C-alpha positions in Angstrom: 6.9 34.0 -30.3 11.2 34.0 -30.8 12.9 31.0 -31.7 15.4 29.4 -30.2 19.2 29.6 -30.6 19.5 27.5 -28.4 23.4 24.8 -29.7 24.8 21.5 -28.1 24.5 18.3 -26.2 22.7 18.1 -23.4 24.2 16.6 -20.3 22.9 13.7 -18.2 22.3 14.5 -14.2 21.3 12.4 -12.2 20.0 14.3 -9.3 17.6 12.2 -7.1 19.6 9.6 -4.9 17.8 5.9 -6.3 16.5 4.7 -2.7 14.5 8.0 -2.9 13.4 7.0 -6.5 12.8 3.0 -5.2 10.8 4.6 -1.8 8.8 6.6 -4.5 8.1 3.9 -6.6 7.2 1.9 -3.6 5.1 4.5 -2.2 3.6 4.8 -5.3 2.2 1.3 -5.4 1.1 1.6 -1.7 -1.0 5.6 -2.6 -2.7 2.9 -5.6 -3.4 0.4 -3.7 -5.1 2.7 -0.9 -6.9 4.8 -3.9 -8.4 1.1 -4.6 -9.5 0.4 -1.5 -12.1 3.9 -0.9 -13.1 4.2 -4.2 -15.3 0.7 -3.6 -18.5 1.2 -2.2 -18.8 -2.1 -1.1 -16.7 -0.8 2.3 -19.3 2.4 3.0 -20.6 2.6 6.3 -21.8 6.4 7.3 -22.2 7.5 3.4 -21.9 11.8 4.7 -18.4 10.6 6.9 -17.5 8.3 4.1 -17.8 11.5 1.5 -15.0 13.4 3.5 -13.1 10.8 4.6 -12.6 9.5 0.7 -11.9 13.5 -0.4 -9.2 13.6 2.4 -7.8 10.7 1.0 -8.1 10.9 -2.3 -6.6 15.1 -2.3 -3.6 13.3 -0.2 -3.0 10.3 -2.6 -3.2 12.6 -6.4 -1.0 15.2 -4.5 1.4 13.0 -3.6 1.8 11.1 -7.0 1.9 14.7 -8.8 4.9 15.9 -6.6 7.5 12.3 -7.3 6.0 12.0 -10.6 7.4 15.4 -11.0 10.5 14.6 -8.7 11.2 11.5 -11.5 11.4 14.1 -14.0 13.9 16.1 -12.1 16.9 13.7 -13.2 18.3 16.4 -16.8 20.6 18.6 -16.5 19.6 22.4 -17.7 22.7 23.2 -18.7 24.2 22.2 -21.8 27.0 22.5 -24.5 25.9 25.9 -25.5 25.8 27.3 -21.8 28.9 26.8 -20.7 30.3 28.6 -23.8 28.2 32.0 -22.9 29.4 31.1 -19.2 32.9 31.3 -19.9 32.8 34.4 -22.9 30.4 36.2 -19.7 33.3 35.2 -17.5 35.7 36.9 -19.5 33.7 40.4 -20.3 33.7 39.0 -24.2 30.4 39.3 -23.9 28.0 42.4 -22.6 24.5 42.4 -21.4 22.7 45.3 -19.9 21.4 44.2 -16.6 19.2 46.4 -13.5 19.6 44.4 -10.3 16.3 45.3 -8.5 16.1 45.3 -4.9 12.2 46.0 -3.3 12.7 47.7 0.2 9.6 48.2 2.5 10.8 48.6 6.2 13.8 46.2 6.5 16.7 47.4 8.2 18.9 49.0 7.6 21.7 46.4 8.3 19.9 43.3 6.2 19.6 45.8 3.4 23.7 46.4 3.6 24.2 43.1 3.0 22.4 42.4 0.2 23.9 46.2 -1.3 27.2 45.3 -1.0 26.5 41.5 -2.1 24.8 42.9 -5.0 27.7 46.2 -6.4 30.1 42.9 -6.6 28.4 40.4 -8.5 30.1 39.7 -11.5 29.0 41.2 -14.9 27.8 44.9 -15.9 24.9 46.0 -14.5 23.1 49.2 -12.8 21.9 48.3 -9.0 18.8 50.4 -8.0 17.4 50.4 -4.5 13.1 50.9 -5.1 12.6 51.6 -1.2 8.6 51.7 -0.5 9.7 52.3 2.9 10.2 56.2 2.0 13.0 55.7 4.2 15.7 58.3 4.3 18.2 56.5 6.2 18.1 53.8 3.3 18.3 57.0 0.9 21.8 58.0 3.3 22.3 53.9 2.2 22.0 54.2 -1.5 24.0 57.0 -2.2 26.7 56.2 0.3 27.4 52.6 -2.0 27.0 54.9 -5.2 23.6 53.2 -6.5 20.9 54.4 -7.4 17.8 54.9 -5.0 14.2 54.9 -6.4 11.5 56.1 -4.4 7.3 56.3 -4.8 4.9 58.8 -3.9 2.0 56.5 -3.5 2.7 52.2 -3.3 -0.1 51.5 -5.4 0.0 47.1 -5.8 2.5 46.5 -3.4 6.0 44.8 -4.6 4.4 44.7 -8.5 4.1 48.5 -8.5 6.8 48.6 -7.1 8.9 47.3 -9.6 6.8 48.1 -12.6 7.8 51.5 -11.1 11.7 51.3 -12.1 11.4 49.6 -15.3 9.7 52.7 -16.6 13.1 54.8 -15.2 15.6 51.8 -16.1 16.7 50.4 -19.5 18.5 47.3 -19.2 18.1 44.1 -21.3 17.9 42.4 -18.6 16.7 43.0 -14.5 17.0 40.5 -11.5 15.1 40.9 -9.0 16.5 40.4 -5.1 14.1 41.3 -1.7 16.3 43.2 0.7 17.0 40.4 2.1 18.0 38.1 -0.2 21.8 38.4 -0.6 23.2 36.8 -4.3 26.6 35.0 -4.6 29.5 36.8 -6.6 28.7 35.2 -9.8 24.9 35.3 -10.2 24.8 36.4 -13.3 27.0 34.9 -15.3 25.2 31.5 -14.2 22.2 32.8 -14.6 22.6 34.9 -18.1 23.6 32.5 -20.7 20.0 30.4 -20.4 19.1 34.3 -22.4 21.0 32.8 -25.3 17.3 31.1 -26.1 15.4 34.6 -27.3 12.1 32.5 -26.1 13.5 32.1 -22.4 11.3 34.8 -20.2 12.9 34.0 -16.8 15.4 32.4 -15.2 14.5 31.7 -11.2 17.0 30.6 -9.0 16.4 28.9 -5.3 15.2 30.6 -2.5 17.7 29.3 0.6 17.9 30.8 4.2 21.1 31.6 5.8 19.5 31.8 9.0 18.0 28.1 9.2 19.3 27.2 12.7 18.0 30.5 13.9 15.1 28.4 15.8 12.4 25.9 15.3 9.9 27.9 12.8 12.6 29.0 10.9 14.2 25.9 10.6 10.6 23.7 9.5 10.0 26.7 6.8 13.7 26.5 5.6 13.2 22.1 5.5 10.1 22.5 4.0 11.4 24.8 1.3 14.3 22.8 0.6 11.5 19.8 -0.8 10.1 22.1 -2.9 13.5 23.7 -4.5 15.6 20.7 -4.6 13.1 18.5 -5.7 9.6 19.6 -7.5 11.6 22.9 -9.2 13.9 21.1 -11.0 11.8 17.9 -12.3 8.9 21.6 -13.4 12.0 22.2 -15.5 10.5 19.3 -18.0 7.5 20.6 -18.5 8.1 24.5 -19.0 6.0 25.1 -15.6 8.8 26.7 -13.3 7.2 29.7 -11.8 8.3 32.9 -10.3 8.9 32.9 -6.8 9.6 37.1 -6.8 13.5 37.2 -5.7 16.7 36.2 -6.8 15.1 35.5 -10.4 15.7 37.3 -13.8 14.1 38.4 -16.4 14.2 39.7 -19.7 12.9 42.7 -20.2 11.6 42.6 -24.0 9.4 39.9 -23.3 7.9 41.1 -19.8 7.4 44.5 -21.1 6.1 44.2 -24.7 3.9 40.6 -23.2 2.2 41.7 -20.3 3.1 45.7 -19.4 5.1 45.4 -17.0 5.7 42.5 -13.9 1.1 41.0 -13.5 -0.2 43.6 -10.4 -3.6 42.4 -9.8 -2.2 40.1 -7.4 0.4 40.4 -4.1 0.7 37.1 -5.5 2.4 38.6 -8.3 5.3 36.6 -8.3 3.3 33.1 -9.3 1.0 35.1 -12.3 3.7 36.4 -14.2 4.8 33.3 -15.0 1.7 31.7 -15.6 0.6 34.7 -18.1 4.2 34.4 -19.2 3.3 30.5 -20.1 0.8 31.0 -21.4 1.7 32.5 -24.4 4.3 30.2 -24.9 7.5 31.0 -23.5 10.7 29.3 -21.9 11.4 29.4 -17.9 14.5 28.0 -16.8 14.4 27.0 -13.1 18.7 26.6 -11.7 19.5 24.1 -9.3 21.9 26.1 -7.7 22.1 28.5 -4.3 23.1 31.7 -5.9 21.5 33.5 -3.2 21.1 33.6 0.2 17.8 35.3 2.7 16.5 35.4 5.2 13.5 32.9 7.2 10.8 33.5 9.2 11.1 32.9 12.1 8.2 34.2 14.5 5.0 32.0 14.2 3.2 35.6 13.0 5.8 36.4 10.1 5.5 32.5 9.1 1.8 32.6 8.8 1.5 35.5 7.1 3.5 34.7 4.4 2.2 31.3 4.3 -1.3 32.8 4.0 -0.1 35.5 0.6 1.4 32.2 -0.8 -2.0 30.3 -0.6 -3.7 33.2 -1.5 -1.5 33.3 -4.7 -2.5 30.0 -5.8 -6.4 30.3 -4.5 -6.5 32.9 -7.0 -5.8 31.1 -10.0 -7.6 28.4 -9.2 -10.7 30.1 -9.0 -10.2 32.7 -11.3 -8.0 31.4 -14.0 -8.2 27.9 -13.5 -5.2 25.7 -15.6 -7.2 23.3 -16.7 -9.3 26.1 -18.7 -6.1 27.7 -19.8 -4.0 27.6 -22.7 -1.3 25.5 -20.9 -0.4 22.7 -22.5 -1.6 19.0 -21.0 1.4 18.4 -18.5 1.7 22.5 -17.6 -2.1 22.0 -17.2 -1.0 19.4 -14.6 1.8 21.1 -13.1 -0.4 24.4 -12.7 -3.3 22.4 -11.3 -1.3 21.0 -8.6 0.1 24.5 -7.2 -3.1 25.7 -7.5 -5.2 23.6 -4.9 -2.0 22.9 -3.0 -3.4 25.2 -0.1 -6.0 22.8 -0.7 -3.9 21.1 2.2 -5.6 23.1 5.1 -8.9 21.8 4.3 -7.5 18.4 4.7 -5.7 18.7 7.7 -9.2 20.0 9.1 -10.9 17.2 7.8 -8.4 14.4 8.8 -8.9 16.3 12.3 -12.1 15.5 12.1 -12.6 12.3 11.4 -11.1 10.3 14.2 -13.1 13.1 16.6 -16.5 12.0 15.2 -15.6 8.2 15.9 -14.3 9.4 19.6 -17.4 11.5 20.1 -19.7 9.1 18.3 -18.7 6.0 17.7 -19.5 6.6 14.0 -17.0 5.2 11.1 -16.8 6.6 7.3 -16.5 2.1 6.6 -17.7 -0.5 7.5 -15.9 -2.5 11.1 -15.7 -5.5 9.6 -13.4 -3.9 6.2 -10.9 -1.7 9.0 -8.4 -4.6 8.5 -8.3 -4.4 5.4 -8.2 -0.8 5.1 -5.7 -0.7 8.0 -3.6 -2.7 5.7 -4.2 -0.5 3.1 -4.0 2.9 5.0 -0.4 2.2 6.9 2.0 1.3 4.0 0.9 4.4 2.2 1.0 6.5 5.3 4.1 5.2 6.3 6.0 5.0 2.9 4.9 8.6 2.3 6.5 9.9 5.2 9.4 7.5 4.9 10.1 9.3 1.8 10.2 12.8 3.3 11.9 11.9 6.1 14.6 10.2 2.9 14.5 13.7 1.4 14.2 16.0 5.1 16.6 13.8 7.5 17.0 15.1 10.5 14.8 18.4 10.3 11.9 15.8 9.4 9.6 17.5 12.8 10.4 20.8 12.1 9.4 20.6 8.8 6.2 18.7 9.1 5.3 21.0 12.4 5.1 23.9 10.8 3.3 22.9 7.4 0.3 21.4 9.4 0.7 24.7 12.1 0.0 26.5 8.9 -3.7 25.0 8.1 -6.1 27.8 9.1 -3.7 30.7 7.6 -4.9 28.2 4.0 -8.3 28.1 4.9 -8.3 32.3 5.7 -6.8 32.3 2.7 -9.3 30.3 0.5 -12.3 33.3 2.1 -9.7 35.8 1.4 -10.1 35.4 -2.6 -13.6 33.9 -1.9 -14.5 37.2 -0.3 -12.1 39.9 -1.9 -10.2 40.3 0.9 -7.2 42.7 0.2 -4.4 41.8 2.2 -1.6 44.3 3.3 1.7 43.1 2.2 4.6 42.9 4.0 8.2 41.7 3.8 9.1 39.0 6.1 11.1 39.8 9.4 10.9 43.4 7.8 11.1 45.5 11.3 14.1 42.2 12.7 17.6 42.7 12.5 20.4 40.8 11.3 21.8 39.7 14.0 19.1 38.8 16.3 16.2 38.5 13.6 14.5 40.7 16.1 11.0 40.4 17.3 10.1 43.9 18.4 7.7 45.0 16.7 5.7 41.9 16.6 1.2 42.2 16.7 0.0 43.6 19.6 -1.0 39.6 20.4 0.4 36.3 19.6 -2.7 34.9 20.2 -4.1 36.9 17.1 -2.2 33.9 15.2 -2.6 31.3 17.5 -6.1 31.3 18.9 -7.5 28.7 15.8 -4.5 26.7 16.9 -5.6 26.5 21.0 -9.3 26.1 19.7 -7.9 22.6 17.8 -5.6 21.4 20.6 -9.2 22.0 23.1 -11.2 19.9 20.3 -8.8 17.3 20.0 -7.9 17.0 23.9 -11.9 16.4 24.9 -12.5 13.8 22.0 -9.6 11.8 23.7 -10.8 12.1 27.4 -14.3 11.4 25.8 -13.1 8.3 24.2 -11.9 6.9 26.4 -15.5 6.2 28.5 -16.9 5.3 25.3 -15.7 2.4 24.1 -17.1 0.5 21.9 -14.1 -1.3 20.0 -11.0 -0.9 22.1 -9.0 -1.6 19.0 -10.9 1.4 17.0 -10.7 3.5 20.0 -7.1 3.2 20.7 -5.8 3.6 16.6 -8.5 6.9 16.9 -6.6 8.1 19.8 -2.4 7.5 19.0 -3.6 9.2 15.4 -5.4 12.1 17.8 -2.4 12.0 19.9 0.2 12.8 16.7 -2.1 15.6 15.8 -1.9 17.3 19.7 1.7 16.8 19.4 2.6 18.8 16.6 -0.1 21.5 17.6 1.2 21.5 21.0 4.6 22.3 19.5 3.5 24.9 17.4 1.8 26.4 20.0 5.2 26.2 21.8 8.1 27.3 19.3 5.5 30.3 18.9 5.3 31.4 22.3 9.7 30.8 22.8 10.1 32.9 20.1 8.1 35.4 21.4 9.8 35.0 24.9 13.1 34.8 23.4 12.8 38.3 21.9 10.6 40.0 24.8 
C-alpha cells in the first residue's frame, strides 16, 4: 500500500446549517427516550406483536442515529492547500495525467448518448474518450466515429456493466479511468477538480454526486432526485471522515494500477459492481474521496417501472454484502464497519415498512396491542416527539419536495423485499440502464413492460388491506382514542400508496 504524499493544512468547512444540527440533536435525544420505552419489559402486552414492534422501531431509531452521526461528521473540507496547488497546475496544463474516459452504453437513445459524448470531449485535461457499447448498435458506432472517439463493442455481454468496463480496461492504458453512465454529462472541469486528490498515492477512487437534470419532469423523478440529494449532500460528505465513501457506478475516477493490481478489474460477480468494488478496496486499506460538488448531471427514472427496477437492483447489492460478506466480520476499521453495516441493512427498511403497516391493521381487526393499554399515553409521549422531529429533520433538509421523496421511498418497499429474496434464492436480475429506451426531450416511456400492474400489484394489495382495516375498525371499536389513532396512521399510509399508484399511472398515461 502506497504512502500519502498529501501536504498542507486542512481547511474547515461548515457544511450543515446550525438549524439542521440542532434538529438532529433534539431528534437523537427523542430517539433515545423512545428506545428506553420500547425496551422496558414492563410495557409488554402481546409478546409476539411486541417483538414485531420493537424490531421495526429499533431499526428505525438505529438507522436514523447512524445517519445523523454521519451528517455531524461531514463538516470538514476534503480539499487542502496541496489539492489547490495541484488543481492550478492541471488547469494550466503544467501537469499531464493520462486518463481514459469510459462511457457505458446499453440501449440508451442517441440524443442522450450524444449529449454525454459532447460534454465528455469538451472537458479540460488530457484524456481519451471511449464508448463502451454493450447494445451493439451501429448507430452508436457511427456516432462515436463522427465525434472522433474510440468505439468498443463486446460480442458477449458477460457480467453486465462491470464486464463491459473490464473489457475496456484491457484495451486502454491511461493511468486513471473515469466511468460515466450514458446519460451523465460531465462539466468541463470534472477532471481538473477530481484528479488532484490522487496526489495521495493511496487514493483508489474519487466519487462525485449523482445529480438529476430532469428532476422536475414528474413526481417520480422529483421524489427520486430529492431522496438522492439527502444522500449526496449530507451522508456522503460524512463518510469521508470514516474513509467509507463507496462508488455509485458513475461520475467516478479510479486509479488504474490499484484496481488492476488489487482486484484484477472492477468487481464483476454482482450487478452492483460499484459498492462491491469500493468494499473490496476499503478492506485492502485504500482511500476513497467524495467531492461534494455537482460535476455531472444525468436522468432520474421517470416511470414506476424504471424506478422500482433501479431500487431493486441497488437493494440487491446491499443485501449481497450483508449476507455474503457481512461488514461486521470484515477487516475494515470499526468506523468503516459501522458505515458499511448501516448501508448493507438499509434496505431492510422494506420489511420495516411492512411491519409498521401490519401493526395498526392488527389492532383495527383484532383490538390487539403490543403494549399494555395503560402505557399508551407514555408511549405516545415518547413516540410523537421522535416521529415529529425525525420528519422535521428531513423537511429541513429537503424543503418543498418532502412529500414526493417520502412517497417514492415508501412506494419502493416491496422492491426491497423482493431484492432480499433475490439474494437468498440467488435469482439473477437482468441489468438494464435506467430510462434506457427514453429520449432526452420527453424521457419517453414507449418501451415499457407489458403491464404496469406487474409492478403495482402489491401496492394495490396494500391499499386494499389498509382500506379494509379502516372499515373493520369503525365497526370494532373498543377504545375510541386507540381506534382513531390507528386509523390516522393507516390513513397516512393509504394516502402515500394511492399517491404512488396515481403518479405511476399518470406517467404511463402521459407517455401513451
